[in-house]
N, C-alpha and C positions, 0 to 999 in steps of 0.2 A: 638637718640644715636643707635649704633649698639651693638647689643648682640648676643653672640654666646654660644650656650646650648649644653651639652651633651645630647644624647637621655633620659637618667635616670634623668635629672635634677629635681628638686621637689622645685619650687620656693616659695611656699606659706610657710609664717612663718618668721622666725629671717633669716636675712641676714649679713654676714660678709664681708664687701668690703675690698680688698686690693689694695694701689697705690702702685705698684712695683718699687723699684729703687735699684742702685746699693750700696749705701751708708744707705739708709733709708726705711721702708715701712710704709705706713700711714695706720691705720686701721680704718674704720668707721663701725656702726653698724645699722641697721634698721629692720623694721617690715613691712610685706607687707600689714597686715589689717591696719595699720595707714599711710602708704605710707610716714613716716618721717625717715630720716637718721639723725645720730649723730656722730660727728668724736670720734674718741675713745682714741687712743695711736698712738704712732709713735714707730717703733721698729727699733732700730741699727742693722745693719747686719754684726755685728762683727765676729762672729761665727756661723757656720751654725746650730750645733745641739743645742745651747741655743736660736736661732731664732725658731727653730719648737719646742722647749720647751715652750717657751712664746706664740706661735700660740696655742699648745696644750692646755694650761691654757685658752686662749681665746675661744675656741672651746668647753671645758669642762663647762666654765661658761655660754656661751649664745647658747648653744645646736642649731647653726644654721642649717636650712635646707637648706642654699645655701651658697658658698663661690663665690664671685665676683671678680675676677682678672681684673685690668685695663690692657689694650696693648697699650703700647706706640707706635706710629706710627709717621712717617713723617707728616708735615702739610696737604699732599695732600692724605693722608690715607695708603700710602705705606709702608709695614713693613721695618724694620731695626733690626739691631744685638739684640736691647733692645726688640723686640717683641718676638724673639725667646728665649731671657731668662725668659719673664714673662711667655709666654706659658710652658716653662719648671717647673717653679715656680708653676704655678698652677695645672699642672699633678702631681707634688709631693705633693700639698695639697691634692688633690682627692686620692692619694696612701695610704698617711699616715692616713688620716682621715676618709676616704671613705663616704664623703660627695659629693654633686653633685657640680660641679665646672662650671661657665660662665664666658665669657670674654667678657670685655666691652671697647669700645672705650674711652681712656682716653684723647685725644688730649685736649690740654689747660686747663686741670683742676689745674694743679699748678699755672698757671698763675691768672686763676681765682679765686683760694683761696688766693693769694697773695693780689690780689685785693682786696678782701673783707674783709680779716684781716687789710688792711692799711685803708678802709672806716671805719672800727670799731674803729679805733684807738688804735690798738695794737702797743704795742711798737716794735721795729725792732726785739728785743730778742724774744718776744712772737710769732710775726710772724715766724720767724724761726723755733720754737718750734713746732707750729701748721700746718704750710705748708702741711705738706704731710698727716696728718689726716684728714685735712679739703678738700684736694683736693679728698681723698677718699670717704668723705661724699659728695660731689657735683657729684662725678661719681654715687654714690648709688643712692642719691636723683634722679637723671637723669634715672637710671633704675626703680625705683619706680614710678616714673610720667611716664613713658612710659608704665609699668604694667598696672597701673590704667586707662590709657587712653584707653587701648585696649578693 
């Protein structure tokens, strides 16, 4: 997994991960000490202010040491329009919450999340509801696994 960190990133502790999308943002939480990630919630992107109020509540509850934002790219890793939007979202998180932000490759996380949910026997409705937070969990788990392997 490719992770880009800012120079001020402090990755030890709790990490909130965001699977950025135009309609929904999946959120997962993990802890660097245990190297375990869990899906948390999917946030609807109806209004920017309401979205950031929900994120502020999560930041207040979890006190993350790092925010991890997934960067969507083409299958070959080249950026596209959503890549730039996800970067702007990450920069807005950094600005609003004064928490270090890292960016991670999120290619195939949604597909992997749907596959895992299908294999678990989740209903189509449950798969749709959990897809984005599970995608964030998969991205965060890869980050934690890479961190522990280093």
